[in-house]
C-alpha positions as CSV (number, residue, x, y, z in Angstrom):
1,X,0.0,0.0,0.0
2,X,1.5,3.3,-1.0
3,X,-0.9,5.6,0.8
4,X,0.6,7.2,3.8
5,X,-1.8,7.3,6.8
6,X,-2.3,10.5,8.7
7,X,-2.7,9.4,12.3
8,X,-5.1,11.2,14.6
9,X,-2.2,12.5,16.8
10,X,-0.5,14.0,13.7
11,X,-3.6,15.5,12.1
12,X,-3.6,19.3,11.9
13,X,-7.3,19.7,11.0
14,X,-7.2,23.3,9.7
15,X,-4.1,22.6,7.6
16,X,-5.7,19.4,6.2
17,X,-8.8,21.2,5.2
18,X,-6.9,24.0,3.5
19,X,-4.6,21.5,1.7
20,X,-7.4,19.3,0.4
21,X,-9.5,22.3,-0.8
22,X,-6.4,23.6,-2.6
23,X,-5.8,20.1,-4.1
24,X,-9.4,19.6,-5.2
25,X,-9.5,23.1,-6.8
26,X,-6.2,22.5,-8.7
27,X,-7.2,19.0,-9.9
28,X,-10.6,20.1,-11.2
29,X,-9.3,23.5,-12.6
30,X,-12.1,25.6,-14.2
31,X,-14.2,22.5,-15.0
32,X,-16.9,20.8,-13.0
33,X,-16.9,17.7,-10.8
34,X,-19.5,15.2,-9.8
35,X,-19.8,14.3,-6.1
36,X,-21.2,11.0,-4.7
37,X,-23.2,11.7,-1.5
38,X,-24.4,8.7,0.5
39,X,-25.2,10.5,3.7
40,X,-22.6,8.7,5.7
41,X,-19.9,10.5,7.7
42,X,-17.2,10.1,5.0
43,X,-19.3,11.2,2.0
44,X,-20.8,14.1,3.9
45,X,-17.3,15.4,4.9
46,X,-16.1,14.9,1.3
47,X,-19.1,16.9,0.1
48,X,-18.4,19.8,2.4
49,X,-14.7,19.9,1.4
50,X,-15.6,19.8,-2.3
51,X,-18.3,22.4,-1.8
52,X,-15.8,24.7,-0.1
53,X,-13.3,24.1,-2.9
54,X,-15.5,24.3,-5.9
55,X,-18.8,26.0,-5.0
56,X,-21.3,25.9,-7.9
57,X,-18.9,23.9,-10.0
58,X,-19.7,20.9,-7.8
59,X,-22.6,18.7,-8.9
60,X,-23.7,16.6,-6.0
61,X,-26.0,13.5,-6.5
62,X,-27.6,11.2,-4.0
63,X,-28.3,7.9,-5.6
64,X,-31.4,6.2,-4.3
65,X,-30.6,2.6,-5.0
66,X,-33.4,1.3,-2.8
67,X,-30.9,-0.1,-0.3
68,X,-30.8,2.7,2.3
69,X,-32.4,3.0,5.7
70,X,-36.0,4.2,6.2
71,X,-36.5,7.8,4.9
72,X,-32.8,8.3,4.5
73,X,-32.7,9.7,0.9
74,X,-35.0,12.5,1.7
75,X,-33.4,13.2,5.1
76,X,-29.9,13.4,3.7
77,X,-30.8,15.6,0.8
78,X,-32.7,18.0,3.0
79,X,-29.8,18.2,5.6
80,X,-27.2,19.0,2.9
81,X,-29.5,21.6,1.2
82,X,-29.8,23.3,4.6
83,X,-26.0,23.6,4.6
84,X,-26.1,25.3,1.2
85,X,-25.2,22.3,-0.9
86,X,-27.5,21.7,-3.9
87,X,-28.2,17.9,-4.1
88,X,-30.1,16.1,-6.9
89,X,-31.8,12.9,-5.9
90,X,-31.5,10.2,-8.6
91,X,-33.9,7.2,-8.6
92,X,-31.8,4.1,-9.6
93,X,-33.6,1.4,-7.7
94,X,-34.6,-0.7,-10.7
95,X,-31.0,-0.7,-12.0
96,X,-29.5,-1.8,-8.7
97,X,-32.0,-4.6,-7.9
98,X,-31.6,-5.9,-11.5
99,X,-27.9,-6.1,-11.0
100,X,-28.3,-7.9,-7.6
101,X,-30.9,-10.4,-8.9
102,X,-29.8,-14.0,-8.2
103,X,-26.5,-13.1,-6.5
104,X,-25.7,-14.7,-3.2
105,X,-21.9,-14.6,-2.9
106,X,-20.8,-11.5,-0.9
107,X,-18.1,-10.5,-3.3
108,X,-20.4,-10.9,-6.3
109,X,-22.9,-8.7,-4.6
110,X,-20.3,-6.0,-3.8
111,X,-19.0,-6.2,-7.4
112,X,-22.6,-5.7,-8.7
113,X,-22.9,-2.6,-6.6
114,X,-19.5,-1.3,-7.8
115,X,-20.3,-1.9,-11.5
116,X,-23.8,-0.4,-11.3
117,X,-22.7,2.6,-9.2
118,X,-19.6,3.6,-11.2
119,X,-20.3,2.4,-14.7
120,X,-24.0,2.4,-15.1
121,X,-25.3,5.3,-12.9
122,X,-22.4,7.6,-12.3
123,X,-21.0,6.9,-15.8
124,X,-24.2,8.3,-17.2
125,X,-24.3,11.3,-14.9
126,X,-20.7,12.2,-15.5
127,X,-21.2,11.9,-19.3
128,X,-24.3,14.0,-19.2
129,X,-22.7,16.7,-17.1
130,X,-19.5,16.9,-19.1
131,X,-17.5,16.5,-15.9
132,X,-14.2,14.6,-15.8
133,X,-14.0,14.0,-12.1
134,X,-15.9,12.1,-9.4
135,X,-15.4,12.9,-5.7
136,X,-16.0,10.2,-3.1
137,X,-15.4,9.5,0.6
138,X,-12.9,6.6,0.5
139,X,-11.0,6.4,3.8
140,X,-7.8,4.6,4.8
141,X,-9.6,1.6,6.5
142,X,-11.5,0.9,3.2
143,X,-8.2,0.5,1.4
144,X,-6.5,-1.4,4.2
145,X,-9.3,-4.1,4.4
146,X,-9.5,-4.5,0.6
147,X,-5.8,-4.7,-0.1
148,X,-5.4,-7.2,2.7
149,X,-8.1,-9.4,1.2
150,X,-10.3,-9.1,4.3
151,X,-13.3,-7.6,2.5
152,X,-13.7,-5.9,-0.8
153,X,-15.0,-2.3,-0.3
154,X,-17.1,-1.2,-3.3
155,X,-15.3,2.2,-3.5
156,X,-11.8,0.8,-3.9
157,X,-10.7,1.1,-7.5
158,X,-7.3,2.5,-8.4
159,X,-5.7,0.6,-5.4
160,X,-6.7,-2.6,-7.2
161,X,-5.3,-1.5,-10.5
162,X,-8.5,-0.2,-12.0
163,X,-7.9,2.8,-14.3
164,X,-11.1,4.7,-13.7
165,X,-10.6,7.1,-16.7
166,X,-10.3,4.1,-19.0
167,X,-13.0,2.0,-17.3
168,X,-15.6,4.6,-16.5
169,X,-14.6,7.8,-18.3
170,X,-13.6,10.0,-15.3
171,X,-10.9,10.3,-12.6
172,X,-11.8,9.7,-9.0
173,X,-10.7,12.2,-6.3
174,X,-10.5,10.9,-2.7
175,X,-9.6,13.7,-0.3
176,X,-10.1,11.6,2.9
177,X,-8.1,8.5,1.8
178,X,-5.3,9.2,4.4
179,X,-7.6,9.3,7.4
180,X,-9.4,6.8,9.6
181,X,-12.9,7.5,10.9
182,X,-11.8,9.5,14.0
183,X,-9.9,11.9,11.8
184,X,-12.8,12.2,9.4
185,X,-15.1,13.1,12.3
186,X,-12.7,15.9,13.4
187,X,-12.6,17.3,9.9
188,X,-16.4,17.2,9.7
189,X,-16.7,19.1,12.9
190,X,-14.3,21.8,11.8
191,X,-16.2,22.2,8.5
192,X,-19.4,23.0,10.4
193,X,-21.3,19.8,10.0
194,X,-23.9,19.2,12.7
195,X,-22.9,16.6,15.3
196,X,-25.8,14.4,14.1
197,X,-23.9,14.1,10.8
198,X,-20.2,14.0,11.7
199,X,-20.7,11.8,14.8
200,X,-23.3,9.4,13.4
201,X,-22.5,5.7,13.4
202,X,-20.8,4.4,10.2
203,X,-23.0,3.1,7.4
204,X,-21.5,1.1,4.5
205,X,-21.5,2.3,0.9
206,X,-23.3,-0.9,-0.3
207,X,-25.9,0.0,2.4
208,X,-28.3,-2.7,3.6
209,X,-26.8,-5.2,1.1
210,X,-24.1,-5.7,3.6
211,X,-26.7,-6.7,6.1
212,X,-28.6,-9.3,4.1
213,X,-27.0,-12.8,4.0
214,X,-28.0,-14.3,0.7
215,X,-29.9,-12.6,-2.2
216,X,-30.7,-9.0,-1.6
217,X,-34.2,-8.8,-3.1
218,X,-36.5,-5.8,-2.5
219,X,-38.6,-7.9,-0.1
220,X,-35.6,-8.9,2.0
221,X,-34.1,-5.4,2.0
222,X,-37.5,-4.1,3.2
223,X,-37.4,-6.6,6.1
224,X,-33.9,-5.8,7.3
225,X,-34.8,-2.1,6.9
226,X,-37.7,-2.4,9.3
227,X,-35.5,-4.3,11.8
228,X,-32.9,-1.6,11.5
229,X,-35.4,1.0,12.6
230,X,-36.0,-0.9,15.8
231,X,-32.3,-1.4,16.5
232,X,-31.4,2.2,15.9
233,X,-34.2,3.5,18.0
234,X,-33.4,1.3,21.0
235,X,-29.6,1.8,20.8
236,X,-29.7,5.6,20.0
237,X,-28.4,6.5,23.5
238,X,-25.8,3.8,23.7
239,X,-22.2,5.0,23.4
240,X,-21.2,2.4,20.7
241,X,-19.1,2.7,17.5
242,X,-21.8,1.1,15.3
243,X,-24.9,-1.1,15.6
244,X,-27.0,-2.9,13.1
245,X,-29.5,-5.7,12.3
246,X,-28.5,-8.6,10.0
247,X,-31.0,-10.8,8.1
248,X,-29.9,-14.4,7.9
249,X,-30.6,-16.6,4.9
250,X,-31.7,-19.7,6.7
251,X,-35.2,-20.0,8.2
252,X,-35.8,-21.4,11.7
253,X,-38.7,-23.0,13.5
254,X,-40.7,-20.7,15.8
255,X,-44.1,-20.7,17.5
256,X,-46.7,-18.0,17.1
257,X,-50.3,-18.2,18.4
258,X,-49.8,-21.8,19.4
259,X,-48.8,-22.8,15.9
260,X,-45.5,-23.7,14.2
261,X,-44.0,-20.8,12.1
262,X,-41.0,-21.4,9.9
263,X,-39.7,-17.9,10.0
264,X,-36.8,-15.5,9.6
265,X,-33.9,-14.8,12.0
266,X,-32.3,-11.4,12.7
267,X,-28.9,-11.0,14.3
268,X,-28.1,-7.8,16.2
269,X,-24.6,-6.5,16.3
270,X,-23.3,-3.6,18.4
271,X,-19.6,-2.7,18.5
272,X,-17.1,-0.9,20.6
273,X,-14.2,0.4,18.5
274,X,-12.0,3.3,17.7
275,X,-11.1,2.8,14.1
276,X,-13.0,-0.4,12.9
277,X,-9.7,-2.3,12.7
278,X,-10.5,-4.2,15.9
279,X,-13.8,-4.2,17.7
280,X,-15.5,-5.8,20.6
281,X,-19.2,-6.5,21.1
282,X,-20.8,-3.9,23.4
283,X,-22.0,-5.4,26.7
284,X,-25.6,-4.3,26.4
285,X,-28.0,-4.6,29.3
286,X,-30.2,-7.6,29.2
287,X,-33.4,-5.5,29.3
288,X,-32.4,-3.7,26.1
289,X,-31.7,-7.0,24.3
290,X,-35.1,-8.3,25.5
291,X,-36.9,-5.2,24.3
292,X,-35.3,-5.3,20.8
293,X,-36.1,-9.0,20.5
294,X,-39.7,-8.4,21.5
295,X,-40.2,-5.5,19.1
296,X,-38.5,-7.2,16.1
297,X,-40.5,-10.4,16.4
298,X,-43.7,-8.3,16.8
299,X,-43.1,-5.5,14.3
300,X,-41.1,-7.2,11.6
301,X,-43.3,-9.7,9.7
302,X,-42.1,-13.3,9.6
303,X,-39.2,-12.9,12.2
304,X,-39.3,-15.6,14.9
305,X,-35.7,-15.5,16.2
306,X,-33.4,-12.7,17.3
307,X,-29.8,-13.3,18.3
308,X,-26.9,-11.0,19.6
309,X,-23.4,-11.4,18.2
310,X,-20.7,-11.8,21.0
311,X,-17.7,-12.4,18.8
312,X,-14.8,-9.9,18.5
313,X,-13.3,-8.5,15.4
314,X,-11.2,-10.4,14.4
315,X,-12.2,-13.2,13.7
316,X,-15.6,-11.6,13.0
317,X,-16.0,-8.4,10.9
318,X,-18.3,-5.5,11.8
319,X,-20.6,-6.0,8.8
320,X,-21.9,-9.4,7.9
321,X,-21.4,-9.3,4.1
């Protein structure tokens, strides 16, 4: 890996912001750039850096691929527009679900997201705009895990030898690639992002696809989306690095209204971590676990089993897929 990490103790936040804005402006020149906003911490900080550097020459798109949490597309777009960033919401749900159809293997699903995101959707948007650059919020941990062969992150391209100009028709700019999550949060705070944005739990680029074991159909995504609502409501006040609901592929036997029900199972994960390199399960109170299990089996149709992950990373990983 040739990227030099900027550790938190060595990060001069004002100087970093100034350097990255200068670099973005010099790279794009007098042209325009397209920006990929997902609503996560990394993409939001990248958006604010690029907005400061380019102003109206930045074209920001939020791709609604149908894989986000409940109400997230509209919430993210509104939040960024309140900060002065013009965001266009693009409906690409049909394209992403068509690409995911029939795919079960985790790496095949991630590759389908990558190809649809960069070649099909953003390839079209960049071509229509005439821009030659795409900004995205890749961070150091994304590269580290991908290069090490732990888990392919969908936004890792040039580090795997992919020439984005040749493959997609544009160059990718990654202003946060030397930072881990703690550094990104510090930059976001300095850029004026609200704490609800810069300090929110991480959310993966492939979104809820990483939380569905097996095929990510619209129906299965809808199910894990509803379970995610419950988990995020109940753990909102827990000081954890990240938490989530996972939908498993296998069905299990349950009992409802005195009758056998062959239903779904949800796994809850909640992590303590600083940088996502290592993590430990949060020691949640039993009453919180019981409440989540009761709500999920009541509010999420077809779920008869709820489990809690107690395995550290490693050997586990934070996301399931």
